[in-house]
C-alpha positions, 0 to 999 in steps of 0.5 A: 796311223794304224796298218791295214788289216789282212786275213789269210784264211789258211797257212801259206809259205812264209814268203808271202806272209812276210811280204804282207807283214812289212806293211800290214797287220796280218792274221793267219788261220792257225789251224791246218784246215779250211775255215768253217763258214761261221769262222770265215764270216767272222774272220773277214769282218773289218779287214782291208784285205783277205788272202783266201783259198779256193776252198773259201766260197766268197759270195755276197754274204761274205762280202757283206760280212767284211764290211766297207773297209774291204778293198780286195779278196786275193785268191791263192789259186789260178781258178776263181770259180769260188769267187762271186765276181758280180757281187764283188764288183757291185760292192766295189771289192777287187778280186785277183788270182795267181795265174802264170806261176803254176802253169808249169807245175800243173802241166808237169802233174798232168804228165805225171798222172798220164805216165803213171796210168799208162805204165801202171806205176802205182800198181807196180809199186803196190805189187812190189811192196807186197812182195809179189815181185819174184823176177822179170816176167814177159807178161807182167803188168803190161801198160800202154806205149805213149810215144807216137800216140794221139794226144787230145788237149781239152782247153788250150789256155796257159796250162793246156798249151804247156802240157802240149809243149811237153808232149812234143818229146813223145812225137805225138799226133796232137789234137786240141779244143779251145774257144778258138784256134791257136795259130801260135800253139799250132806252129810251136807243136804241130797241133790240130784244132778239133771239135770235142767229138772228134778229139774224144773218138781219136785220142789215145790220151785226153787231158782236161785243162778247162776252167769250171763254168756253168758251160763246162760242168760235166763237160765229160759225162757218160756220152763223152766217155762212150765216144772214147777208145777202150784203150783211152786214158782220161786225165783231169788236173783242172776242176773236179766237176768238169767230169761226171764222176759217177759216169767215170766210175761206171766207165772205169769199172766196166773197162770202157776206157783203159784208165784215168788220172785224177788230181781233182774231184767233183765233191772235193775232198769227197770221192765218188763211191767206188772210185778208190777201189779201182785199180785202173785209176790214179788219184792224188790230193789236188797236187797240181801246184804243189811244188815248193817253188810254185806254192811260194810264188803263189803267196808272193803274187797274192800278197803283191795283189793285196799290197797294190789294192791297199795302195790304191793301185790296180792289182797286177792280176785283177779279175774285176777292174771295173770294181774300182769305179763302183768303189768310187 
C-alpha cells in the first residue's frame, strides 16, 4: 500500500519533516522562496495533505487543483487569513493552524520592539557603528521611560494577554480592548477594559494583537493615529493590514506620534514608500515566531495535524471540523 502524499510548500525545521516522513511520502519545496501561484497549483495536485505557509493563498482554485485526494491543508502559522475556510469546508477539506506554540515568542518580540523604539536602540547602534560616539553626553539620544506608563493592548487573545503579563514588571497602568471583558486577565494583571478611543487617547504605548478580518483591516488609520499622544509608540506584531501604512508613515514623518515598531506590513514584504527612511520606526522582517524552539514546534504541530487527518481523526487544531461531514 502506497504512503499518503504530502507537500510542504517551503522548507521548515527538520523535526516536522522527519515526523511526516515516518508515514508519508513527502516533497519539500527546494527553493528558499514562496511557491509561485502556478507552482502552488501544480504542486498541490493529487496530494493527501499540504503543509502550507501564511504566504500561500489557499482558495477555491487551489483546493480544486488539489483534487479529491486532499484531506487537509495545515497552515504553518497561528493566523489563517490566507485560508478560505468556507471553500475548504464546502469541499470537505480540513484546515488547521499552529496556536499556542508561538504565543511567548511573539509577545517577546512585541516587547523587543517597544523597548527598541522607546530607548532608541537602533539609532544608538547606527550612531556608534558610524564612529560618532565620543563619550557620554547628558542630552544624547534621549528616549522614553517605560516604567510606570500607560500601556494599551488592542486584542487580548493568547498573545495579547502574554504581552500584558510581561508588562507587569514595568508597573504600568494597563488598558485593553477585546470582544468582551477578560476577568481572569484583569485579576492577573490589574488591567482595565476600555473602548478603542479611550485606549488610544490615554496609552503611552499601544500594542496590536488582532487577527486580520474585514472588520480589523485598517483598524488603525489616520483618525486613530490623531487620537494618540505625540509621545505615543505603536507596535504591530499581528498582521500588516491592521494598520493603514500610508497614514502611519505620514504620522511618523510629521511626528504626530513618537515612533513605531513594526514586524508586519500592509503589502508584505513591500514597504510603504518612505517608511524605511524614517529614524523613528524600527522595522523587522516578520520575526514574531522566529526562535529556534518556536519554529521547530510549529512544524511538529502542523505535522501532527496532518497525520491526524490522514488517519481519519480530527486534527488537534482544526479550524473547520464541519468539513468532515461534508467529506462524508
